[in-house]
MARBA-3410 file (N, C-alpha, C, O; in Angstrom, 1 decimal):
68
-53.8,28.5,-12.3,-53.3,29.7,-11.2,-52.6,30.1,-12.0,-52.0,29.4,-12.8 ~ -52.7,31.2,-11.8,-51.3,32.7,-12.1,-51.3,33.2,-10.9,-52.2,33.4,-10.1 ~ -49.7,33.3,-11.0,-49.8,34.3,-9.5,-47.9,35.2,-10.1,-47.0,34.7,-10.7 ~ -48.2,36.7,-9.6,-47.0,37.5,-10.3,-47.3,39.1,-9.1,-48.2,39.8,-8.7 ~ -45.5,38.8,-9.2,-45.7,40.1,-7.8,-45.3,41.0,-8.7,-44.6,40.3,-9.5
-45.2,42.5,-9.3,-45.0,43.4,-9.5,-44.1,44.4,-8.9,-44.0,44.4,-7.7 ~ -43.6,45.2,-9.5,-42.3,46.0,-9.2,-42.3,46.8,-7.9,-41.4,47.3,-7.2 ~ -43.8,46.7,-7.6,-43.8,47.1,-5.9,-44.5,45.7,-5.0,-45.4,45.7,-4.2 ~ -44.0,45.2,-5.3,-44.2,43.7,-4.5,-45.7,43.1,-4.3,-46.0,42.2,-3.6 ~ -46.6,44.1,-5.1,-48.7,43.5,-5.0,-48.1,41.9,-6.1,-47.4,41.7,-7.1
-48.7,41.3,-5.2,-49.0,40.0,-5.2,-49.9,39.8,-6.0,-50.7,39.9,-5.0 ~ -50.8,39.6,-7.2,-52.1,39.3,-8.2,-51.7,38.1,-8.7,-50.8,37.7,-9.4 ~ -53.1,37.1,-7.7,-53.1,35.9,-8.5,-54.3,35.8,-8.7,-55.1,36.2,-7.8 ~ -54.9,35.0,-10.2,-56.2,34.8,-10.8,-55.8,32.9,-10.8,-54.7,32.3,-10.9 ~ -57.1,32.4,-10.6,-57.8,31.9,-10.6,-59.5,31.0,-11.2,-60.5,31.5,-11.5
-58.9,29.4,-11.0,-60.7,29.7,-11.7,-61.3,28.0,-10.6,-60.9,26.8,-10.7 ~ -61.9,28.3,-10.3,-63.1,27.7,-9.0,-62.3,27.9,-7.5,-62.7,27.4,-6.4 ~ -61.2,28.6,-7.6,-61.0,29.1,-6.1,-61.4,30.4,-5.4,-61.2,31.6,-5.7 ~ -62.2,29.7,-4.3,-63.1,30.6,-3.4,-61.9,31.7,-1.9,-61.8,32.9,-1.4 ~ -61.0,30.2,-1.5,-60.3,31.2,-0.7,-59.0,30.9,-0.4,-59.0,29.7,-0.1
-58.1,31.3,-0.4,-56.7,31.4,-0.1,-56.1,31.1,0.9,-56.9,31.3,1.8 ~ -54.9,30.6,1.4,-54.0,31.2,2.4,-52.2,31.0,2.6,-51.3,30.2,2.9 ~ -52.3,32.5,2.0,-50.7,33.0,1.6,-50.0,32.7,3.0,-50.3,33.4,4.0 ~ -49.3,31.7,3.1,-47.7,31.9,4.3,-46.3,32.7,4.1,-45.3,32.2,3.5 ~ -46.3,33.4,4.6,-45.5,34.0,4.7,-44.0,33.3,5.3,-44.2,32.9,6.5
-42.7,33.1,5.1,-41.1,32.4,5.7,-40.7,33.1,6.0,-41.1,34.2,5.7 ~ -39.7,32.9,6.9,-38.2,33.3,6.8,-37.3,32.2,7.1,-37.2,31.4,8.1 ~ -36.6,32.4,6.1,-35.3,31.0,6.4,-34.0,31.9,5.2,-34.1,32.7,4.3 ~ -32.7,30.9,6.2,-31.4,32.1,5.9,-31.7,30.3,5.2,-31.8,29.3,5.8 ~ -31.8,30.6,3.9,-31.0,29.7,3.2,-29.7,29.2,3.2,-29.5,27.9,3.1
-28.4,30.7,3.2,-26.9,30.0,3.2,-27.0,29.3,4.6,-27.0,28.1,4.3 ~ -27.0,29.3,5.7,-27.0,28.9,7.2,-27.7,26.7,7.1,-27.4,25.7,7.8 ~ -28.8,27.1,5.8,-29.6,26.1,5.8,-28.2,25.4,4.9,-27.2,25.0,5.6 ~ -28.2,25.4,4.0,-27.5,25.0,2.7,-25.8,24.4,3.7,-25.3,23.3,3.9 ~ -25.3,26.1,4.4,-24.4,25.5,4.9,-24.2,24.0,6.3,-23.1,23.5,6.4
-25.3,23.7,7.0,-25.6,22.8,8.0,-25.2,21.6,6.9,-24.1,21.1,6.9 ~ -26.5,21.1,5.8,-26.7,20.6,4.6,-26.4,20.4,3.8,-26.7,19.5,3.1 ~ -25.6,21.2,3.4,-24.7,20.9,1.6,-26.3,20.0,0.1,-27.1,20.4,-0.8 ~ -25.8,18.7,0.6,-26.8,17.9,-0.3,-27.6,17.1,0.5,-27.2,16.0,0.8 ~ -28.6,17.6,1.0,-29.8,17.1,1.4,-31.2,16.3,0.6,-32.3,16.6,0.3
-30.1,14.9,0.4,-31.2,14.3,-0.5,-31.2,13.1,0.3,-32.3,12.6,0.2 ~ -30.2,12.2,1.1,-30.6,11.4,1.6,-31.0,11.3,2.4,-32.1,10.7,2.4 ~ -30.5,12.0,3.7,-30.4,12.4,4.3,-31.7,13.6,5.1,-31.5,14.7,5.6 ~ -33.1,12.7,4.7,-34.1,14.1,4.3,-34.2,14.1,6.4,-34.3,15.2,6.9 ~ -34.0,12.7,7.3,-34.8,12.9,8.5,-34.0,14.3,9.0,-34.7,14.9,9.8
-32.4,14.8,8.5,-31.7,15.9,9.4,-33.3,17.3,8.8,-33.3,18.4,9.3 ~ -33.7,17.0,8.4,-34.0,18.7,7.7,-34.9,19.4,8.7,-35.0,18.7,9.7 ~ -35.4,20.3,8.9,-35.7,20.5,9.9,-37.1,21.2,9.4,-36.9,21.9,8.4 ~ -38.0,21.1,9.7,-39.5,22.6,9.9,-39.7,23.5,10.1,-39.4,23.7,11.3 ~ -39.9,24.5,9.7,-41.0,25.6,9.2,-41.6,26.1,9.2,-42.4,26.2,8.3
-41.9,27.1,10.5,-43.4,27.7,10.9,-43.2,28.5,10.6,-42.3,29.3,10.9 ~ -44.5,28.8,9.4,-44.6,30.1,8.9,-44.8,31.5,9.7,-45.4,31.8,10.7 ~ -44.1,32.2,8.9,-43.8,34.0,10.3,-45.6,34.9,10.7,-46.3,35.4,11.6 ~ -45.5,34.5,8.9,-47.0,35.2,9.0,-47.9,34.4,8.2,-47.4,33.5,7.5 ~ -49.5,34.9,8.3,-50.5,33.9,7.3,-51.8,34.8,7.4,-52.4,35.3,8.3
-52.0,34.7,6.0,-53.4,35.4,5.4,-54.0,34.8,5.3,-53.6,33.7,5.5 ~ -55.2,34.8,5.1,-56.3,34.3,4.4,-57.4,35.4,3.1,-57.8,36.6,3.2 ~ -57.5,34.9,2.4,-57.9,35.8,1.9,-59.5,35.1,0.7,-59.6,33.9,0.3 ~ -60.2,35.9,0.6,-61.7,35.4,-0.2,-61.1,36.4,-1.9,-60.3,37.3,-2.0 ~ -61.9,35.7,-3.0,-61.2,35.5,-4.0,-63.0,36.7,-4.4,-64.2,36.8,-4.0
-61.6,37.5,-5.6,-62.9,38.2,-5.5,-64.2,37.2,-7.4,-63.6,36.5,-8.2 ~ -65.1,37.4,-7.6,-65.3,36.9,-8.6,-65.0,37.7,-9.5,-65.3,38.9,-9.3 ~ -64.1,37.1,-11.4,-64.8,38.1,-12.9,-65.6,39.7,-12.2,-65.2,40.8,-11.8 ~ -66.7,39.0,-12.4,-67.6,40.3,-13.0,-67.7,40.9,-11.2,-68.8,41.0,-10.8 ~ -66.9,41.2,-10.4,-67.1,41.4,-9.1,-66.1,42.9,-9.4,-65.3,42.9,-10.3
-66.3,43.9,-8.6,-65.9,45.8,-9.2,-64.8,45.5,-7.7,-64.9,44.9,-6.6 ~ -63.9,46.3,-8.2,-62.6,46.3,-7.6,-63.2,47.8,-6.2,-63.9,48.8,-6.4 ~ -62.6,47.4,-5.2,-63.2,48.8,-4.0,-62.1,49.7,-3.7,-62.3,50.7,-3.0
END
């Protein structure tokens, strides 16, 4: 699978034998997360679960399909 994001923010995904994908967006404040537990390698039970802000399901086009 190959994933690229161009300068306009368009996501381009190339894959083989993948018919559907799920794209999930997360809002994470990395500065706040790091300041709470800067080196969270041993104490993983203190790590918080982050729920997706938005989720999309997409059906992939076959290579011979024409773009609309």
